[in-house]
N, C-alpha and C positions, 0 to 999 in steps of 0.2 A: 737822511743827510749822507750817510756812508755811500749811498748810491749815486751822488750828485744832484738828488732832487732837494735842494735848498729851500726853495719857496714853500713846497709842501712841509717841510720839517719846521721851518718857521711858523706855519699857521699852526700846526699842531701842537708844537711845544707852548705857544701863546694860550691856546686853548686850554690846555692841560693847567697851566698857570693859573688862568682864570678860574677854571673848575675847583682848583684847591684853594681858592681864597686870595691869591695873590694881587694886590691892588698898588703895584710899583709905580712909579711915574713913567719908565719907559719900557714897552714891550721888546720883545727880541727883534733883530733885523737880521736879513739874510746874511749882510756882511758878517755878523758875529757868529751866526752858524757856520758860513764857509771858513771863517778864520780858526773856528775851534775844531772843525770836521774835514777841513779840506785836504790836510795831509793823509788822512785815513784813506780817500777816495782814490784808488788806482784806476779806476774806470773814466774820471773825468776828461782826461786828455783823451782818451780813446772815443769817447763820446764826443767831445768837442772837435775831433777831426772828421766828423761826418760819418763813423760808425754807429751802428746800432747794437744793443747787446739785448739777446733773446735768452730764454730760459731754456732753447735747445742748445745754443751755443755754449752756454756754462755747462749744462751737462755733458756736452763733448770733451770740454776741457777737464771736468772732473773723471770721466771715464778714461780720458788719455792719462791722466795721472795716476789712476788705480791701474791701468795697464802697465804703466812705468813699473810698478813694482814687482811684475811678474816677468820682467825683462830677464834674459839670460843671465845676465851678469848680478842680478839683486835675488833671483828667485831663490837660490841655494844659501847664499851668504845673509841676506837680511829677512827676506819675507816667510820663508818656511821655519826658521828659528824663531820669529817674534810670533808666529801662530801657533808653534807649539807652546811657547811659553804663556801665550795668552789662554791657551786651551788649558794647561794644568793649572794656572791660576785660578780660572773658572771652576774647574773641579775642586779645587781646595775651598774656595767660597762656598759651594755646593755642599762639601762634606760639613763645613761649619753650620749650616743650616739645618741638618739632620744629626749632629752630634748628640742630642739628647736621646732620639731614638735609637742610637748606635749603642749608647750607653745603657740604655735600658734593655736591648737585646742580649748583651752580654751578662746581664744579671747585677750590675751596680746598684746599689740600694739608695744612694742619696744623689741622682743623676743631675738635679740643678746646681748642687753644690761643686758637682765635678765639671759643670759647664760653665760655672763661675769661673773656676780654677782654668779650663780651658781657653775661656775668653781673656782672663788675665795674662795669660802666657804668651799674649801678641804683644803687650808694652815693653817687655826686655828684649824681644826681638825688633820692635821698631826702633827702639833707642839704640840696640847693638848696630843698626844698619845705619842710623844718621850718623854715628861716630865712624864706622868703618868704611862708608862710600869714599871718604878722601883720601884714607890711607890705602886701602885696597883697591879701589877703583870700582865701578859699576859693573862691569861685566864679570870681573872675577867675584864679585859679592854676589852678583844673581846667578852665576853657576854653583858657588858654594851653597846658597840658600837654597836653591831648588835641588841640589843632589842631598843635602841634609834634611830637607822635607820629604823627598822620595824615601829615605833610607828610614826615617821616623815612622812614617807610614806603614813601612815594611814591618817594622817592629811591632806597631800597634796591631796590624794584620795578623801577624806570626803568633801573638799572645790572645788574641781573640779566637783563633783557629783552634786551639789547643782543647782538647776534651774537657779539662779542668782549667778555665779561663784564667789566665793571671791577669787579674784587676790592676794591679798596681803597674804593671807594665804596660797595658793598654793606656792607663789613665796618663803616664809620664810621656808614653811616646806621642799620645796624641796631642799634649801640651807642648811637646818638643816641634812636632809638625807645624802647629799653629805659630810658633815663635820665629819658625824659619819661614814661613809663608810671606 
């Protein structure tokens, strides 16, 4: 129905209804489907005017949209910063996956309890972000949280790199990192 094929959508919807045991008096009609989904269909007027849509034309449109992200005006102000943030967040999620192994490597005794603390540290961070996003703004909040996460991760790495590992520093820094992430 979203592509303007209301006849096919009506048949499929009625078949699904019958297969689920619907025994109502009236089956769906093409007009009902068109009424419900016609406003979603942006291609309907295009098709009705004699044009055809093909997979290659939609691929070309999608590639043009992706290419727009790399225009000179957007590449340094939007695209590259968003890619850096995405990479940083992906790295943080990867660290969260391996945190028990990292805790084990530095000699923590109860790694699963420390992992629970690490996971629970995300709750106050998320709640704080919910309340601060309206007052501080999303850009400032993102900048502050990413900077704080980087500093926390640096403190955790510093504590883990000492000959005599500072376990409390590593745990608290890792929890702070996860709350800022």
